N, C-alpha and C positions, 0 to 999 in steps of 0.2 A: 670234289664237288664245287669248290670255291674257284678252281680254274675253270670249270665249266660255266661258273656265273659271270666271271670276268671276260671270257672269251666272247665278246658281244660285237656285232657288225657296227653298233652305233658308235662304238669306240674308235674304230676304223674309219668311219666317217668324220667323226672330231679330228682324227689325226690327218685326214686328207685336208680339212679345213685350214689347219696351221702348216700342212705341207706346201701348199702352193703359196704361202706368206711369207715363209723364211728361207734363207739358203740352209741347206741340210747340215753344212758344218761350217762354223761351230754351233751357230744360232738354235737350228732346229734340234740338234742332239742334245744340246744342253737344256732346252725347253723340256723335252721329253723326260730327260734325267731328273731335272728339279721338280717337275711336277708329279712324276711318279714317286719319288722320295716323299714328298709331302702327303700325299695321299696314302702310301703304304705306312708312314710313321702315325698319321691319324687314326687309321683304320686298325693298325696293330695294337694301339693303346685300348681301342674299344673292344678289340678280340680278346685281350687279355682280361678286361673288365667282365666279359661273358664267362671265360673259363674260370675265373676266380670266384664269380658270384654264383654262378649256374643258372643266371637270370637271362631272359630274352633282353633286347634293346627296350622293349615296351615296359617291361617290369622295371628295369633300371630306371626308366624315365620316371617312374611313380615315385621313387625316393627324390629325385632331382627336382620334379615340378609339382609334385603333390599328387593326392588320389584324383581329384578333378583335373587339375592342371596339366597332368599327363596326356590327357585327351587331346590336348593341343598338338603334342608332338606325335601322336598316334594319327591325327587327321593329317597332319604336314607329310609325315613319311608314307602313310597310306596313299595319299594322292600323288605322291612323286612316283610311286611304283606303279600307279594306274597310267601315269603318263609315259613311263617306260615300256609298258605293256601294250599300250596303243601304237607307239611307234615302231616296234618290232612286228606287230601284227601287220600294221600298214605296209611295212618294208617288204615282207615276205610275199605278200599279195601282187605288190607292184613289180617285184623281180619275175614272178612269174607271168604276169601279163606281157612284159618285154619280152622275155625269153622265148615263150611260145606264140609271140605276135597275135595275142588276143586282142579283142575289142576293149574300150575302156569299160564297158558295160560288166565285164567279168570282175572288176575289182571289188565290187561290194560284196557279191556271193562269196568271194575267196577270203575277205576280211570276216565274214561270218564264221566260215568254216575254220580258218586258222585261230580266231579270237577264242573260239569255245574248244578247239582241239589242243591249243597249247597248255590248258590248263590240267589236262589229264594226269599227268605225272605228278603234279603239286597236290591234285585231288588225292591220289594215293599216299603221299607224304613223302619223308625223307629217302625211303628207299626207291622210290620212282625217281627222284632227282639224281640219286648216286648212280643208277643203272644207266640213265641216259648219258650222263657225263662221261662215263667210261668208254662210251663210243664216240661222243662229238669232240672231245678234247684231242685225241690223235688225229682225227680227221681235220680239225681246224689247223693243227700244227703242220700237217702235210701241205694244206691249202697255202699257209704262209710260206712254207719254204719254196714251193713251187713259183708262187707269184713274185717272191722276192729274188729268186734266180732269174726270172724272165726280165724283172725291171732292171736288175745289174747288166743283163746283156743288152737291153735296149739302150741303157746309160752309157754303153762301152765301158764297164766295168766301175770300179770304186772311184777312180778318178774323175769320170764323167758325172757320177752321182753328187761328188763333192761340189760340183759347180752348178748344179740345179738349183731352182727355188729362185724367189724374189723377195722383196720386203715392202712394208708399207700398207697392206690391208688389215693387219691386226697389230695391236701392240703387244708387248711381252706379257704384261700383265693379263690381257684378255686371253692370250694363248695358254698361258699356266692356268687360268680359270676354267678352261675348256677341258685340259688335261685332268685336273682334279675333278671337274663336274662330271665327267663321264661316269664315274662310280662313286661320288661320294654319298649319293642317298642310299644305293644300296650297302656301301661300306658302312655306313652309320649303322646299319642294323646286323653286322657281321656277327654278333653275339647271338643272333638266332641259330648259328651253327656252332660256334667255338664254345657254347655252353655244354656241349656233348663231347668236347676233347677229353682226351684221356690224360693230358699232361699238359703244362704251361708250354714245353718245347713244341708240342704239336699244334697248340692254339696259335702261338706266335709265328712259327716256321710257316704253317700253311696260309697264314695270313700275309706274311710278307712275300711268299712266292706267287700267290694269286695277285695281290694289289700292286705289286711292284714289278715282277717279271711278267705275269700274264696281262696285266692292264697296259703295262708299258710297251709290251710287245704288239698288242693291238694297234696302240697309237702309232707306234713306229711303222708298222706294215702299212696303214693307211697313208702315213705321212710320206713314205718312200714311193709309193704307186703315184700319188699326187705330184710329188716333185718331180718325177720322171716324165709322167704324161700330161700334167698340167690340170689334171681333172680332180675335181673334189667329190665326185660320186664314184664309191667304190665298185659299183655295178658296171660303170661305164669303163673303168680301168680293166676289170676283169673281161669285159667284151674285147677291149683292144688287144688284150694279152691272149686271147683265143681261149680263155679257160671259164668262160660263163657257164657252160653246161655243167662241168664238174664242180664249178665254183657254187653254183645254185645249190647243189645238194648239200656240199659242205657248210654253206651259210644258213641253210634250212635248219641242219642240226645245231649250228652255232647259236641261232637265234633261239631256237627251241629250249636249249639248256639254260639260256638266260631268262626267258619268258616264264619258266616253270618256277625258278628260284624267285623271281620277282614277284609273282602273284602268291608264291608262299610267303615272302615278306609282308605282302598286303594283307594276307589272312591273319597272320600274327598280330599286327597293329590292329586291324579290324576286330579281331575277338577282344582284344584288351579294350578297345574304345567301347564296345557294346557290352563288355563284361559277360561274353558268351563262350560257350565251349564247342559250338556248332561251326567248325573249322571249314568243313567241307561246303557248307551253304555259303559262307563267307567268301571262299574261295571262288565259286561259280559266280556270285554277285560281282565280284572284282573283275573277273574275266569279262562279263557282260559290260560293265562300264567302261572297261579298257576298249572293247569291241566298237562301242558306241564313240568313244574319243576318236578312235582311228577313222571312222567314218566322216568325223569332222575335219580331217586333213592333219592330223598329228605329224605326218611324214614331213611336212614342210618346216615345222617349228623346232628342229633338233638344236640347233645352235643356241638360239636365244633360250632354250629350255636348259641346256647344259649350263649356260652363264648363270641363270637364275638359280640351278642347284648348287653352283660353286658359292653362291652368296648367302642363301638363307638355311642351308642345311648343315654346314660346318659347325655354327655356333651351338647346335644341338649337342653334338658329340662333345664340345668343348665344355659345355655345362655337366654332361654326365660323368666325364672323366674328372673334372674338379670335385664334383660331389663323391665320387668313389674315393680317390686319392687323397683329397684334402680334408674333406668333411667327415669321411668314415674311415679314413686311414687304411684303405685296403679290405676292408671287410664289412658288409652290410649287417645289419641286425636281421633276425629271421622276418620276413615280410609278413607273416601271419601274426607276429606279436608286435611289428612297429606300429605306434600310433601315429600316422602320417598326416599331416595337415591336408586339407582339401586344395589348398594352393601354396605351394612353397614361393613365397614372393622373391626371396634372392635368387632362386633359379630361373624364374620368368623374367626378372630385371636384367640378369646377366645374359640371358638369351637375347633380349631386346638390344643391349649395349654390343654384343657381338655382332649382330645384324647390322646395326648402324655402323659399326666400323668397318665392316665389310663393304657397305655401300658407300661411306663418305671418306675414310681415311685413305691416303695415296698408298700404293703398294700393290700387294697379290691378295685379293680380296678373301679367298678361302683362309689363308694364313692368318690375316687380320682378324677374321671371325673366329677362329678357333683360339687364338691367343687372348683376345679380347674378353671372350666369353669366360674362358679358364680363369684369368686373373680377377675379373669381375666378381665371379662367384666365389673365388678363393677369398676376396677381401669381404663381401658381403655375408659370408658363412661364419666370419669371425667377429662380427658386430655383437656389442654387448647384449646379455640375454633380455634386458627390458625393451631393446628395440626388435630383437627377432625372437621374442618369446613364444610367438605362435608355432614356430617349428621346432625350437630346441626343446621346451618344456615337456612337451608329450613325448619326444624321442628319448630324452635322457634317463626317463623313468624304465625303459624296457630295452636296453642297447645289447641284451644278450648276444654277445659276439659268436657268430656261428660262421665256420669256415665255408669256403667254396665248396669242398667235398661233400660237406653235409648237406648243402642244398641240393647238390645232384642226388644224394641218397633220397631227400625228401620228396624230389619230384618222381 
């Protein structure tokens, strides 16, 4: 299911954007490797929190930001998923219009059809997500293998590929932010799946496989096509390769597996935000909102959107991990017994510090955001009790240490 989530065409578009900006070897290869490592390390940490606690990201955020403060993270994560859903919906509509040589007037009806249709498997639930992924993941692997072989032939083999690409249109920091930003928003919510894992090995291993190998493969596939053909639009690359017809079917499955996981993430955050159990209604409402955003032109905002995700989302995960590993030492108290404050001020302040570091400190914005948020929270959480009494006094009374296994039993 996580591979189906990370096998996403937008990641190939992001890879294509950096593929035309850097020489394939060693610059581009190192950027993809470093960016994928950063993303995988970050998401794996959150995946372990989900397994160990048995809680979704939204519920972990309640400990980190407070009962009311967690609604901020719900809103931010939910809105990012709506943005991805809008982009995927617009993309498949535009691809079909190009392939079938339809008039521009067909885009709007197709956006409506796909915008509402893609949410059906998420409407069913995790079983629907898993069933679709079993079909789409092998299909996408086949497409990548064929497209890569054609690209290598066009570049006259490995030696020709190593000479492709240029430099100057993106900085290394911007390129790394794009690689991380492709799935940092979805990866921050990985606990929505790993909370169901049967073991730590399963939770950590599947997360590493999806976000290092799966996401890295998507970036590399887009980058190689762009490096060889000089095109940053993966649809145009497939057309040049003569793979557009077969590619569209596989891209359709590929987009669908990410769309349903994306809107599922939105439903989890939305249900927590509104404190409701009407998940299916929230799912449909999110799909409708994403469809509306697709109609407003989300297709053209992909790269700025990825950069924004790489700046403002990682500090959320940094705070959650610091809260779990430093403050609670790897075990949350029982959620129904914990007397949480409305606003956990150290968590909110640490998020602000992480975001500021991602924006202003030289270096790699996602790394700056994660590290700054983690360290800021670790320091603030250790403030003397008279400074931080609004958070500590109510929690220490009922710290009943409950293991992650017990949480899963309680659910």
